[in-house]
TORKOL-4160 file (C-alpha; in steps of 0.2 Angstrom, whole numbers, padded with zeros to 4 digits, m for minus):
327
<pt num="1" X="m0203" Y="0105" Z="m0048"/>
<pt num="2" X="m0187" Y="0103" Z="m0038"/>
<pt num="3" X="m0176" Y="0105" Z="m0054"/>
<pt num="4" X="m0186" Y="0121" Z="m0059"/>
<pt num="5" X="m0184" Y="0129" Z="m0042"/>
<pt num="6" X="m0167" Y="0122" Z="m0037"/>
<pt num="7" X="m0161" Y="0140" Z="m0032"/>
<pt num="8" X="m0175" Y="0142" Z="m0019"/>
<pt num="9" X="m0173" Y="0124" Z="m0012"/>
<pt num="10" X="m0154" Y="0127" Z="m0011"/>
<pt num="11" X="m0156" Y="0142" Z="0000"/>
<pt num="12" X="m0169" Y="0134" Z="0011"/>
<pt num="13" X="m0158" Y="0118" Z="0015"/>
<pt num="14" X="m0145" Y="0128" Z="0026"/>
<pt num="15" X="m0160" Y="0135" Z="0036"/>
<pt num="16" X="m0168" Y="0118" Z="0038"/>
<pt num="17" X="m0152" Y="0110" Z="0044"/>
<pt num="18" X="m0150" Y="0125" Z="0056"/>
<pt num="19" X="m0167" Y="0122" Z="0063"/>
<pt num="20" X="m0165" Y="0103" Z="0064"/>
<pt num="21" X="m0148" Y="0106" Z="0073"/>
<pt num="22" X="m0156" Y="0118" Z="0086"/>
<pt num="23" X="m0170" Y="0105" Z="0089"/>
<pt num="24" X="m0157" Y="0091" Z="0091"/>
<pt num="25" X="m0148" Y="0102" Z="0104"/>
<pt num="26" X="m0164" Y="0105" Z="0114"/>
<pt num="27" X="m0174" Y="0088" Z="0112"/>
<pt num="28" X="m0159" Y="0077" Z="0109"/>
<pt num="29" X="m0153" Y="0067" Z="0094"/>
<pt num="30" X="m0163" Y="0052" Z="0099"/>
<pt num="31" X="m0180" Y="0061" Z="0097"/>
<pt num="32" X="m0175" Y="0068" Z="0080"/>
<pt num="33" X="m0169" Y="0050" Z="0075"/>
<pt num="34" X="m0186" Y="0043" Z="0080"/>
<pt num="35" X="m0196" Y="0056" Z="0071"/>
<pt num="36" X="m0186" Y="0056" Z="0055"/>
<pt num="37" X="m0187" Y="0037" Z="0055"/>
<pt num="38" X="m0206" Y="0038" Z="0055"/>
<pt num="39" X="m0206" Y="0051" Z="0042"/>
<pt num="40" X="m0194" Y="0041" Z="0031"/>
<pt num="41" X="m0205" Y="0026" Z="0032"/>
<pt num="42" X="m0221" Y="0036" Z="0028"/>
<pt num="43" X="m0212" Y="0045" Z="0013"/>
<pt num="44" X="m0206" Y="0029" Z="0005"/>
<pt num="45" X="m0188" Y="0034" Z="0009"/>
<pt num="46" X="m0188" Y="0052" Z="0003"/>
<pt num="47" X="m0185" Y="0059" Z="0020"/>
<pt num="48" X="m0167" Y="0057" Z="0027"/>
<pt num="49" X="m0164" Y="0048" Z="0044"/>
<pt num="50" X="m0156" Y="0059" Z="0057"/>
<pt num="51" X="m0140" Y="0054" Z="0065"/>
<pt num="52" X="m0128" Y="0062" Z="0078"/>
<pt num="53" X="m0116" Y="0068" Z="0064"/>
<pt num="54" X="m0129" Y="0077" Z="0052"/>
<pt num="55" X="m0122" Y="0093" Z="0046"/>
<pt num="56" X="m0127" Y="0111" Z="0052"/>
<pt num="57" X="m0132" Y="0123" Z="0039"/>
<pt num="58" X="m0117" Y="0129" Z="0028"/>
<pt num="59" X="m0111" Y="0147" Z="0030"/>
<pt num="60" X="m0108" Y="0157" Z="0014"/>
<pt num="61" X="m0092" Y="0163" Z="0007"/>
<pt num="62" X="m0089" Y="0178" Z="m0005"/>
<pt num="63" X="m0083" Y="0174" Z="m0022"/>
<pt num="64" X="m0084" Y="0186" Z="m0037"/>
<pt num="65" X="m0094" Y="0181" Z="m0052"/>
<pt num="66" X="m0084" Y="0176" Z="m0068"/>
<pt num="67" X="m0086" Y="0186" Z="m0084"/>
<pt num="68" X="m0077" Y="0185" Z="m0100"/>
<pt num="69" X="m0066" Y="0199" Z="m0095"/>
<pt num="70" X="m0060" Y="0192" Z="m0079"/>
<pt num="71" X="m0042" Y="0195" Z="m0075"/>
<pt num="72" X="m0031" Y="0184" Z="m0064"/>
<pt num="73" X="m0025" Y="0189" Z="m0047"/>
<pt num="74" X="m0007" Y="0195" Z="m0044"/>
<pt num="75" X="0006" Y="0181" Z="m0045"/>
<pt num="76" X="0011" Y="0173" Z="m0028"/>
<pt num="77" X="0030" Y="0171" Z="m0024"/>
<pt num="78" X="0034" Y="0176" Z="m0042"/>
<pt num="79" X="0024" Y="0162" Z="m0049"/>
<pt num="80" X="0013" Y="0165" Z="m0065"/>
<pt num="81" X="m0005" Y="0171" Z="m0061"/>
<pt num="82" X="m0019" Y="0158" Z="m0060"/>
<pt num="83" X="m0037" Y="0159" Z="m0063"/>
<pt num="84" X="m0050" Y="0146" Z="m0060"/>
<pt num="85" X="m0069" Y="0144" Z="m0060"/>
<pt num="86" X="m0076" Y="0137" Z="m0044"/>
<pt num="87" X="m0090" Y="0124" Z="m0046"/>
<pt num="88" X="m0097" Y="0125" Z="m0029"/>
<pt num="89" X="m0106" Y="0108" Z="m0027"/>
<pt num="90" X="m0123" Y="0108" Z="m0019"/>
<pt num="91" X="m0118" Y="0098" Z="m0003"/>
<pt num="92" X="m0104" Y="0109" Z="0001"/>
<pt num="93" X="m0114" Y="0125" Z="m0001"/>
<pt num="94" X="m0128" Y="0119" Z="0009"/>
<pt num="95" X="m0120" Y="0107" Z="0022"/>
<pt num="96" X="m0109" Y="0114" Z="0035"/>
<pt num="97" X="m0099" Y="0104" Z="0048"/>
<pt num="98" X="m0107" Y="0093" Z="0061"/>
<pt num="99" X="m0112" Y="0099" Z="0077"/>
<pt num="100" X="m0097" Y="0097" Z="0089"/>
<pt num="101" X="m0084" Y="0096" Z="0075"/>
<pt num="102" X="m0071" Y="0108" Z="0083"/>
<pt num="103" X="m0058" Y="0104" Z="0070"/>
<pt num="104" X="m0069" Y="0112" Z="0057"/>
<pt num="105" X="m0070" Y="0128" Z="0067"/>
<pt num="106" X="m0088" Y="0131" Z="0061"/>
<pt num="107" X="m0083" Y="0135" Z="0043"/>
<pt num="108" X="m0091" Y="0128" Z="0028"/>
<pt num="109" X="m0080" Y="0120" Z="0013"/>
<pt num="110" X="m0083" Y="0136" Z="0002"/>
<pt num="111" X="m0076" Y="0146" Z="0017"/>
<pt num="112" X="m0061" Y="0135" Z="0018"/>
<pt num="113" X="m0058" Y="0136" Z="m0001"/>
<pt num="114" X="m0059" Y="0155" Z="0000"/>
<pt num="115" X="m0046" Y="0155" Z="0013"/>
<pt num="116" X="m0034" Y="0144" Z="0003"/>
<pt num="117" X="m0037" Y="0154" Z="m0013"/>
<pt num="118" X="m0033" Y="0170" Z="m0003"/>
<pt num="119" X="m0017" Y="0163" Z="0004"/>
<pt num="120" X="m0011" Y="0156" Z="m0013"/>
<pt num="121" X="m0017" Y="0172" Z="m0023"/>
<pt num="122" X="m0028" Y="0161" Z="m0034"/>
<pt num="123" X="m0041" Y="0171" Z="m0043"/>
<pt num="124" X="m0056" Y="0159" Z="m0040"/>
<pt num="125" X="m0073" Y="0165" Z="m0047"/>
<pt num="126" X="m0091" Y="0158" Z="m0047"/>
<pt num="127" X="m0102" Y="0155" Z="m0062"/>
<pt num="128" X="m0117" Y="0167" Z="m0064"/>
<pt num="129" X="m0132" Y="0160" Z="m0054"/>
<pt num="130" X="m0121" Y="0147" Z="m0046"/>
<pt num="131" X="m0133" Y="0143" Z="m0032"/>
<pt num="132" X="m0146" Y="0138" Z="m0045"/>
<pt num="133" X="m0135" Y="0126" Z="m0054"/>
<pt num="134" X="m0133" Y="0107" Z="m0050"/>
<pt num="135" X="m0123" Y="0093" Z="m0059"/>
<pt num="136" X="m0139" Y="0082" Z="m0058"/>
<pt num="137" X="m0132" Y="0069" Z="m0047"/>
<pt num="138" X="m0145" Y="0073" Z="m0033"/>
<pt num="139" X="m0159" Y="0068" Z="m0046"/>
<pt num="140" X="m0150" Y="0054" Z="m0054"/>
<pt num="141" X="m0148" Y="0045" Z="m0037"/>
<pt num="142" X="m0166" Y="0046" Z="m0035"/>
<pt num="143" X="m0169" Y="0038" Z="m0052"/>
<pt num="144" X="m0176" Y="0055" Z="m0059"/>
<pt num="145" X="m0166" Y="0054" Z="m0076"/>
<pt num="146" X="m0175" Y="0068" Z="m0085"/>
<pt num="147" X="m0172" Y="0080" Z="m0072"/>
<pt num="148" X="m0154" Y="0075" Z="m0070"/>
<pt num="149" X="m0151" Y="0077" Z="m0088"/>
<pt num="150" X="m0159" Y="0094" Z="m0088"/>
<pt num="151" X="m0149" Y="0101" Z="m0073"/>
<pt num="152" X="m0133" Y="0093" Z="m0080"/>
<pt num="153" X="m0135" Y="0101" Z="m0097"/>
<pt num="154" X="m0139" Y="0118" Z="m0089"/>
<pt num="155" X="m0123" Y="0116" Z="m0079"/>
<pt num="156" X="m0112" Y="0111" Z="m0094"/>
<pt num="157" X="m0119" Y="0126" Z="m0104"/>
<pt num="158" X="m0114" Y="0138" Z="m0089"/>
<pt num="159" X="m0097" Y="0130" Z="m0088"/>
<pt num="160" X="m0093" Y="0132" Z="m0106"/>
<pt num="161" X="m0097" Y="0150" Z="m0106"/>
<pt num="162" X="m0088" Y="0154" Z="m0089"/>
<pt num="163" X="m0072" Y="0144" Z="m0094"/>
<pt num="164" X="m0071" Y="0153" Z="m0111"/>
<pt num="165" X="m0074" Y="0136" Z="m0119"/>
<pt num="166" X="m0062" Y="0127" Z="m0108"/>
<pt num="167" X="m0048" Y="0139" Z="m0107"/>
<pt num="168" X="m0050" Y="0142" Z="m0088"/>
<pt num="169" X="m0049" Y="0126" Z="m0077"/>
<pt num="170" X="m0064" Y="0121" Z="m0066"/>
<pt num="171" X="m0061" Y="0116" Z="m0048"/>
<pt num="172" X="m0075" Y="0107" Z="m0039"/>
<pt num="173" X="m0075" Y="0104" Z="m0020"/>
<pt num="174" X="m0084" Y="0088" Z="m0021"/>
<pt num="175" X="m0077" Y="0073" Z="m0030"/>
<pt num="176" X="m0093" Y="0063" Z="m0034"/>
<pt num="177" X="m0101" Y="0079" Z="m0041"/>
<pt num="178" X="m0086" Y="0083" Z="m0052"/>
<pt num="179" X="m0085" Y="0066" Z="m0059"/>
<pt num="180" X="m0103" Y="0066" Z="m0063"/>
<pt num="181" X="m0103" Y="0082" Z="m0073"/>
<pt num="182" X="m0086" Y="0079" Z="m0081"/>
<pt num="183" X="m0093" Y="0065" Z="m0092"/>
<pt num="184" X="m0107" Y="0077" Z="m0099"/>
<pt num="185" X="m0095" Y="0092" Z="m0101"/>
<pt num="186" X="m0081" Y="0083" Z="m0110"/>
<pt num="187" X="m0094" Y="0078" Z="m0123"/>
<pt num="188" X="m0098" Y="0096" Z="m0127"/>
<pt num="189" X="m0081" Y="0104" Z="m0124"/>
<pt num="190" X="m0067" Y="0091" Z="m0124"/>
<pt num="191" X="m0054" Y="0104" Z="m0119"/>
<pt num="192" X="m0062" Y="0108" Z="m0103"/>
<pt num="193" X="m0051" Y="0105" Z="m0088"/>
<pt num="194" X="m0058" Y="0098" Z="m0071"/>
<pt num="195" X="m0049" Y="0098" Z="m0055"/>
<pt num="196" X="m0056" Y="0089" Z="m0040"/>
<pt num="197" X="m0049" Y="0095" Z="m0022"/>
<pt num="198" X="m0033" Y="0084" Z="m0021"/>
<pt num="199" X="m0028" Y="0088" Z="m0039"/>
<pt num="200" X="m0032" Y="0106" Z="m0037"/>
<pt num="201" X="m0022" Y="0107" Z="m0021"/>
<pt num="202" X="m0007" Y="0098" Z="m0029"/>
<pt num="203" X="m0006" Y="0107" Z="m0045"/>
<pt num="204" X="m0012" Y="0124" Z="m0041"/>
<pt num="205" X="m0012" Y="0128" Z="m0022"/>
<pt num="206" X="0004" Y="0118" Z="m0016"/>
<pt num="207" X="0017" Y="0127" Z="m0026"/>
<pt num="208" X="0010" Y="0144" Z="m0019"/>
<pt num="209" X="0009" Y="0138" Z="m0001"/>
<pt num="210" X="0022" Y="0133" Z="0013"/>
<pt num="211" X="0017" Y="0118" Z="0023"/>
<pt num="212" X="0024" Y="0126" Z="0038"/>
<pt num="213" X="0013" Y="0120" Z="0052"/>
<pt num="214" X="0011" Y="0101" Z="0048"/>
<pt num="215" X="0003" Y="0089" Z="0060"/>
<pt num="216" X="0014" Y="0077" Z="0070"/>
<pt num="217" X="0001" Y="0064" Z="0071"/>
<pt num="218" X="m0008" Y="0052" Z="0058"/>
<pt num="219" X="m0026" Y="0055" Z="0052"/>
<pt num="220" X="m0038" Y="0044" Z="0044"/>
<pt num="221" X="m0043" Y="0046" Z="0025"/>
<pt num="222" X="m0057" Y="0039" Z="0015"/>
<pt num="223" X="m0055" Y="0040" Z="m0004"/>
<pt num="224" X="m0073" Y="0041" Z="m0012"/>
<pt num="225" X="m0077" Y="0029" Z="m0026"/>
<pt num="226" X="m0077" Y="0043" Z="m0039"/>
<pt num="227" X="m0059" Y="0048" Z="m0034"/>
<pt num="228" X="m0054" Y="0030" Z="m0035"/>
<pt num="229" X="m0061" Y="0029" Z="m0053"/>
<pt num="230" X="m0051" Y="0045" Z="m0057"/>
<pt num="231" X="m0035" Y="0037" Z="m0051"/>
<pt num="232" X="m0033" Y="0049" Z="m0036"/>
<pt num="233" X="m0029" Y="0036" Z="m0022"/>
<pt num="234" X="m0010" Y="0038" Z="m0022"/>
<pt num="235" X="m0011" Y="0057" Z="m0024"/>
<pt num="236" X="m0024" Y="0058" Z="m0009"/>
<pt num="237" X="m0012" Y="0049" Z="0002"/>
<pt num="238" X="0003" Y="0059" Z="m0003"/>
<pt num="239" X="m0005" Y="0075" Z="0000"/>
<pt num="240" X="m0011" Y="0070" Z="0017"/>
<pt num="241" X="0006" Y="0063" Z="0022"/>
<pt num="242" X="0013" Y="0080" Z="0017"/>
<pt num="243" X="0001" Y="0088" Z="0029"/>
<pt num="244" X="0006" Y="0077" Z="0043"/>
<pt num="245" X="0025" Y="0079" Z="0042"/>
<pt num="246" X="0028" Y="0063" Z="0032"/>
<pt num="247" X="0017" Y="0052" Z="0042"/>
<pt num="248" X="0007" Y="0040" Z="0031"/>
<pt num="249" X="m0012" Y="0042" Z="0034"/>
<pt num="250" X="m0023" Y="0028" Z="0040"/>
<pt num="251" X="m0035" Y="0021" Z="0027"/>
<pt num="252" X="m0053" Y="0018" Z="0031"/>
<pt num="253" X="m0050" Y="0001" Z="0023"/>
<pt num="254" X="m0068" Y="0002" Z="0016"/>
<pt num="255" X="m0070" Y="0000" Z="m0003"/>
<pt num="256" X="m0086" Y="0010" Z="m0003"/>
<pt num="257" X="m0095" Y="0019" Z="0012"/>
<pt num="258" X="m0113" Y="0015" Z="0004"/>
<pt num="259" X="m0119" Y="0033" Z="0004"/>
<pt num="260" X="m0121" Y="0033" Z="m0015"/>
<pt num="261" X="m0125" Y="0051" Z="m0017"/>
<pt num="262" X="m0137" Y="0054" Z="m0003"/>
<pt num="263" X="m0146" Y="0037" Z="m0003"/>
<pt num="264" X="m0137" Y="0032" Z="0012"/>
<pt num="265" X="m0146" Y="0046" Z="0022"/>
<pt num="266" X="m0163" Y="0039" Z="0016"/>
<pt num="267" X="m0159" Y="0021" Z="0017"/>
<pt num="268" X="m0147" Y="0020" Z="0032"/>
<pt num="269" X="m0146" Y="0001" Z="0030"/>
<pt num="270" X="m0134" Y="0004" Z="0015"/>
<pt num="271" X="m0121" Y="0012" Z="0025"/>
<pt num="272" X="m0124" Y="0001" Z="0040"/>
<pt num="273" X="m0119" Y="m0014" Z="0029"/>
<pt num="274" X="m0105" Y="m0006" Z="0020"/>
<pt num="275" X="m0097" Y="0001" Z="0036"/>
<pt num="276" X="m0100" Y="m0013" Z="0048"/>
<pt num="277" X="m0081" Y="m0017" Z="0049"/>
<pt num="278" X="m0075" Y="0001" Z="0050"/>
<pt num="279" X="m0064" Y="0003" Z="0065"/>
<pt num="280" X="m0051" Y="0016" Z="0067"/>
<pt num="281" X="m0036" Y="0015" Z="0079"/>
<pt num="282" X="m0039" Y="0024" Z="0095"/>
<pt num="283" X="m0025" Y="0037" Z="0092"/>
<pt num="284" X="m0034" Y="0043" Z="0076"/>
<pt num="285" X="m0043" Y="0059" Z="0081"/>
<pt num="286" X="m0052" Y="0063" Z="0064"/>
<pt num="287" X="m0053" Y="0059" Z="0046"/>
<pt num="288" X="m0053" Y="0067" Z="0029"/>
<pt num="289" X="m0062" Y="0064" Z="0012"/>
<pt num="290" X="m0068" Y="0074" Z="m0003"/>
<pt num="291" X="m0087" Y="0071" Z="m0002"/>
<pt num="292" X="m0098" Y="0079" Z="0011"/>
<pt num="293" X="m0111" Y="0065" Z="0011"/>
<pt num="294" X="m0098" Y="0051" Z="0013"/>
<pt num="295" X="m0091" Y="0061" Z="0027"/>
<pt num="296" X="m0107" Y="0060" Z="0036"/>
<pt num="297" X="m0109" Y="0041" Z="0035"/>
<pt num="298" X="m0090" Y="0039" Z="0040"/>
<pt num="299" X="m0092" Y="0050" Z="0055"/>
<pt num="300" X="m0108" Y="0041" Z="0061"/>
<pt num="301" X="m0101" Y="0024" Z="0060"/>
<pt num="302" X="m0083" Y="0028" Z="0066"/>
<pt num="303" X="m0087" Y="0040" Z="0080"/>
<pt num="304" X="m0074" Y="0052" Z="0073"/>
<pt num="305" X="m0077" Y="0068" Z="0063"/>
<pt num="306" X="m0073" Y="0066" Z="0045"/>
<pt num="307" X="m0072" Y="0082" Z="0034"/>
<pt num="308" X="m0065" Y="0088" Z="0018"/>
<pt num="309" X="m0046" Y="0087" Z="0015"/>
<pt num="310" X="m0046" Y="0105" Z="0011"/>
<pt num="311" X="m0048" Y="0109" Z="0030"/>
<pt num="312" X="m0032" Y="0100" Z="0034"/>
<pt num="313" X="m0023" Y="0109" Z="0020"/>
<pt num="314" X="m0029" Y="0125" Z="0026"/>
<pt num="315" X="m0024" Y="0121" Z="0044"/>
<pt num="316" X="m0006" Y="0117" Z="0040"/>
<pt num="317" X="m0002" Y="0130" Z="0027"/>
<pt num="318" X="0004" Y="0148" Z="0026"/>
<pt num="319" X="0007" Y="0159" Z="0011"/>
<pt num="320" X="0023" Y="0155" Z="0002"/>
<pt num="321" X="0037" Y="0167" Z="0006"/>
<pt num="322" X="0044" Y="0176" Z="m0010"/>
<pt num="323" X="0062" Y="0173" Z="m0014"/>
<pt num="324" X="0066" Y="0191" Z="m0011"/>
<pt num="325" X="0059" Y="0190" Z="0007"/>
<pt num="326" X="0068" Y="0174" Z="0011"/>
<pt num="327" X="0085" Y="0181" Z="0004"/>
């Protein structure tokens, strides 16, 4: 049922999170935690357990829909034009920042990526029916393999068409989702190019941006398991260091946060065990990752807000000045 009606469910999640957030503001997080624990027990682990860092409903961002006749945006700072297909992952398009996360400014990850694409003059487009698509990880983490394969195949077919059989690169805002769909997509279209947030920033955005407002303080980072498997640990650290005036980031020191998709929300003992030794220095105000669900568990167990690294990049960058303007 969920796989067949994913678009409808996708639209309902932000509303549900908004209602839950409003209830927590009125009744208190403790009440919602107690109620959700009871529902979690009765449902056999299908209902997530509420915590103080649960997300608000994500706000939408406008992107044009890709067609075979799509044309790239004008070049930024005399660089060649770039176009990309935006694979907007389900967690990013449904889960906004946590209540009280002032560093996020109330914006969702798609809104932040929209800001970065505009600053860098990158032509970023969605696939048709994007909100009805899912990589299948949400079903796979629940053991629903038939539904996972069905949604994954649907996503791959849409990507092949939208990317002109791999000619146009794909950027995904969530590392685990990208890693999951990449395996299926490469079997059908070996030429397809996938970029997770860090690689997209370094390869496409950074040459078109000035890191003119760097932070002068360290921040924490947590590299998701999927990014580690993709070999992005060093690149993640380098990018964050560039955003912080050369200051090296503080690693979470945790091999795995225990979230495993969204299982950690439904079985909180997983994250409690994995993150029992998580302790960040007092001078660290916030942290960054590339997985919205991982960020929830890291925030909950550290007491500091974790959010997508794209927020940090957007905070410290401005459009690159052209050579003629700087001459």
